[in-house]
C-alpha positions in Angstrom: -0.1 -0.2 0.2 3.0 2.4 1.2 4.3 1.9 -2.6 1.3 2.3 -4.3 0.6 5.2 -2.5 4.6 6.5 -3.6 3.6 6.1 -7.6 0.4 8.0 -7.0 2.0 10.5 -5.6 4.8 10.6 -7.8 2.4 10.6 -10.9 0.3 14.1 -9.5 3.8 16.0 -8.8 4.8 14.7 -12.8 1.4 16.0 -13.9 1.2 19.2 -12.2 5.0 19.9 -12.9 4.0 19.4 -17.0 1.1 21.6 -16.2 3.0 24.1 -14.9 5.6 24.1 -17.3 3.0 24.3 -20.5 1.4 27.4 -18.7 4.9 29.3 -18.2 5.3 27.9 -22.1 2.7 29.6 -23.1 3.4 32.7 -21.2 6.5 32.9 -23.0 4.6 32.9 -26.2 2.4 35.2 -25.3 5.2 38.3 -24.2 6.8 37.6 -27.6 6.1 38.6 -31.6 7.1 37.1 -34.7 6.5 39.5 -37.7 6.7 38.7 -41.2 7.8 41.7 -43.1 7.8 41.4 -47.5 7.7 37.9 -46.8 10.8 37.6 -44.7 9.8 35.7 -40.9 11.8 37.9 -38.3 12.9 36.6 -34.8 10.7 38.4 -32.5 11.0 41.9 -31.5 9.5 44.7 -29.9 7.4 47.0 -31.0 8.9 50.3 -31.8 11.7 47.8 -33.7 8.7 46.7 -35.7 7.8 50.4 -36.1 11.4 51.6 -36.9 11.5 48.8 -40.1 8.1 49.7 -41.2 9.0 53.4 -41.4 12.3 52.5 -43.1 10.4 50.4 -45.7 8.1 53.1 -46.7 11.0 55.5 -46.7 12.8 53.3 -49.5 9.1 53.1 -51.2 9.2 56.2 -51.7 12.7 57.4 -52.6 12.2 54.7 -55.5 8.7 57.0 -56.4 6.2 53.4 -55.2 4.2 55.6 -53.3 1.8 52.4 -52.8 4.2 50.2 -51.7 4.9 53.4 -48.6 1.7 53.1 -48.3 1.4 49.3 -47.5 4.2 49.8 -44.7 3.0 53.0 -43.1 -0.8 51.3 -42.9 0.9 48.4 -41.1 2.8 51.0 -38.5 -0.4 52.3 -38.0 -1.6 49.0 -36.4 1.7 49.3 -34.2 1.1 52.7 -33.3 -1.0 55.1 -34.4 0.6 58.3 -32.3 4.2 58.2 -33.6 5.4 61.5 -34.3 7.7 60.3 -36.5 5.1 58.5 -38.5 3.0 61.1 -39.2 5.9 63.2 -40.2 6.4 60.2 -43.0 2.8 60.4 -44.0 3.1 64.1 -44.4 6.2 63.9 -46.3 4.1 61.1 -48.8 0.7 63.5 -49.6 3.4 66.4 -49.7 5.2 64.7 -53.1 1.8 63.6 -54.1 0.8 67.7 -53.5 -1.9 66.7 -51.2 -1.3 69.6 -49.5 -4.4 69.7 -46.6 -3.3 65.9 -45.7 0.0 66.8 -45.4 -0.4 69.8 -43.3 -2.3 67.3 -41.1 -0.4 65.0 -40.5 2.6 67.7 -39.6 0.3 69.2 -37.0 -0.4 65.3 -35.6 3.5 65.0 -35.4 4.0 68.2 -33.4 0.9 67.4 -31.3 1.9 64.1 -29.9 5.6 65.3 -30.0 6.4 69.3 -29.4 10.1 68.4 -28.9 10.0 66.5 -31.9 12.4 69.3 -33.9 13.0 67.0 -37.3 9.4 67.1 -38.1 9.3 71.2 -36.4 11.9 71.3 -39.5 10.3 69.6 -42.5 6.6 71.7 -41.4 8.9 75.0 -41.5 10.0 73.5 -44.7 6.7 72.9 -46.2 5.2 76.2 -44.9 8.2 77.9 -46.4 7.6 76.2 -49.9 3.8 77.4 -49.6 5.0 81.5 -49.2 3.8 81.0 -45.5 7.2 82.8 -44.5 5.6 83.9 -41.2 4.4 80.8 -39.9 7.4 79.2 -41.3 10.0 81.3 -39.1 7.9 80.5 -36.0 8.4 76.7 -36.5 12.4 77.5 -37.5 12.5 79.5 -34.6 11.3 77.0 -32.2 13.2 74.3 -33.8 16.4 76.1 -33.4 16.6 76.4 -29.6 16.9 73.0 -29.4 20.4 72.8 -28.4 20.5 68.9 -28.8 19.3 69.0 -32.5 21.8 67.3 -34.7 21.1 69.3 -37.5 20.5 73.0 -36.0 23.1 75.2 -37.9 20.4 74.0 -40.8 17.7 75.3 -38.6 19.2 78.6 -38.2 19.8 78.9 -42.1 16.1 78.2 -42.9 14.7 80.9 -40.6 17.4 83.4 -41.9 15.7 82.4 -45.4 12.3 83.2 -43.8 13.4 86.4 -41.9 14.7 87.4 -45.7 11.6 87.1 -46.9 10.1 88.8 -44.4 12.1 91.7 -44.6 14.6 91.2 -41.2 17.5 91.6 -43.1 19.2 91.9 -39.7 17.7 89.3 -37.6 18.4 87.1 -41.1 22.4 88.0 -41.1 22.5 87.2 -37.3 20.7 84.0 -38.0 23.0 82.9 -41.1 26.4 84.4 -39.3 25.0 81.8 -36.1 24.4 78.9 -38.5 28.0 79.3 -40.0 29.2 79.5 -36.6 27.7 76.1 -35.6 28.6 74.6 -38.7 31.5 75.9 -40.9 31.1 73.7 -44.0 27.7 75.0 -44.1 28.7 76.8 -47.4 25.0 77.8 -48.2 25.4 80.4 -45.1 28.1 82.1 -46.9 26.4 82.7 -49.8 23.3 84.2 -48.4 25.6 86.4 -46.0 27.6 87.4 -49.5 24.1 88.6 -50.9 22.8 90.5 -47.9 26.5 92.4 -47.7 26.2 93.1 -51.4 23.0 94.4 -51.6 23.7 96.9 -48.8 26.7 97.8 -51.1 29.3 96.8 -48.4 31.5 95.0 -51.6 34.8 94.2 -49.9 32.7 92.0 -47.3 30.8 90.6 -49.8 34.0 89.7 -51.7 35.5 88.1 -48.6 32.2 86.1 -47.9 32.0 84.4 -51.4 35.7 83.7 -51.2 34.6 81.9 -47.8 31.9 80.2 -49.8 34.1 78.8 -52.3 36.6 77.3 -49.7 33.5 75.2 -48.5 31.4 74.5 -51.7 33.0 71.5 -54.4 31.8 73.1 -57.2 30.2 76.6 -58.5 26.3 77.1 -58.6 24.5 79.4 -60.5 23.1 82.0 -57.7 27.3 82.3 -56.5 27.9 83.0 -60.3 25.2 85.7 -60.8 26.2 87.1 -57.4 30.0 87.5 -58.5 29.2 88.7 -62.3 27.0 92.1 -60.3 30.2 92.0 -57.2 32.4 92.1 -59.9 31.0 95.0 -61.9 30.7 97.1 -58.9 34.5 96.5 -57.8 35.4 97.6 -61.5 37.0 93.9 -62.3 36.0 94.1 -65.7 37.9 90.3 -66.7 36.8 88.9 -63.4 32.9 90.0 -64.5 33.2 88.6 -68.2 34.9 85.3 -66.5 31.9 84.9 -63.7 29.2 85.5 -66.6 30.8 83.0 -69.2 31.2 80.2 -66.5 27.0 81.3 -65.4 26.6 80.9 -69.5 28.2 77.5 -70.0 27.7 75.7 -67.0 24.2 76.8 -66.0 22.1 77.8 -69.2 18.6 76.7 -68.5 18.7 78.3 -64.8 16.6 81.3 -64.1 20.2 83.1 -62.7 21.8 83.0 -66.5 18.1 84.1 -68.0 18.6 87.1 -65.4 22.3 87.7 -66.5 21.2 87.8 -69.9 18.6 90.4 -69.5 20.9 92.2 -67.6 23.5 93.0 -69.9 21.2 93.6 -72.6 20.1 96.1 -70.5 23.6 97.6 -69.7 24.1 97.3 -73.4 21.3 99.9 -74.0 23.2 102.1 -71.1 
């Protein structure tokens, strides 16, 4: 009897252990997620990683012009986290490409509502407003973004703020803002070009010349805007050979540019004088 009782006890204990092991296994399974992206089975990952993967895939499709492919991944990402500011920023970029501007703006606003400190999204929204000709609103967005001391592209934020300031006629502030951009990133060549333009417009030609030199140090090749400014600047300084050289480069390198069209019209007007 004792032996039989021990056997029964052992069986009960084994059954209890089996149930506990099975329950534990179920708990482990319920805490993990296996996903399939583009037909490739992935190891269990956290939701944040799934979201990041979907966003990157959407951006990849967008870069190839496949908007429907991008939409598939963005909609999948919405199932993971519909309040992700990064996700709404990409939705905004997609609608912006499709010229659905109301939808784009709605997503930019959602991104900043969900995270007011999402500076990359604020920068993209500001650029969107700038392209829409809404300069005061763009200026405000860039001003807020420029206060983010940890933003890795802060110099570019100051540069964009300066562009908006120029459009608003805030020339003194634009100059200080472009200067700040150049201090934060001495390789940001566009800031020197804008500063040179401002110096030329106030007839500070030596300063404009110096800034154009700084621009050329940081820029790999000429730009139509730089050459057109160079033509006018060399004319103002009385350097006819340099003026002709800059004009020839503008005509030969950028024949279809807006700057070359302005240059050709300017030449005709100069010849009539």
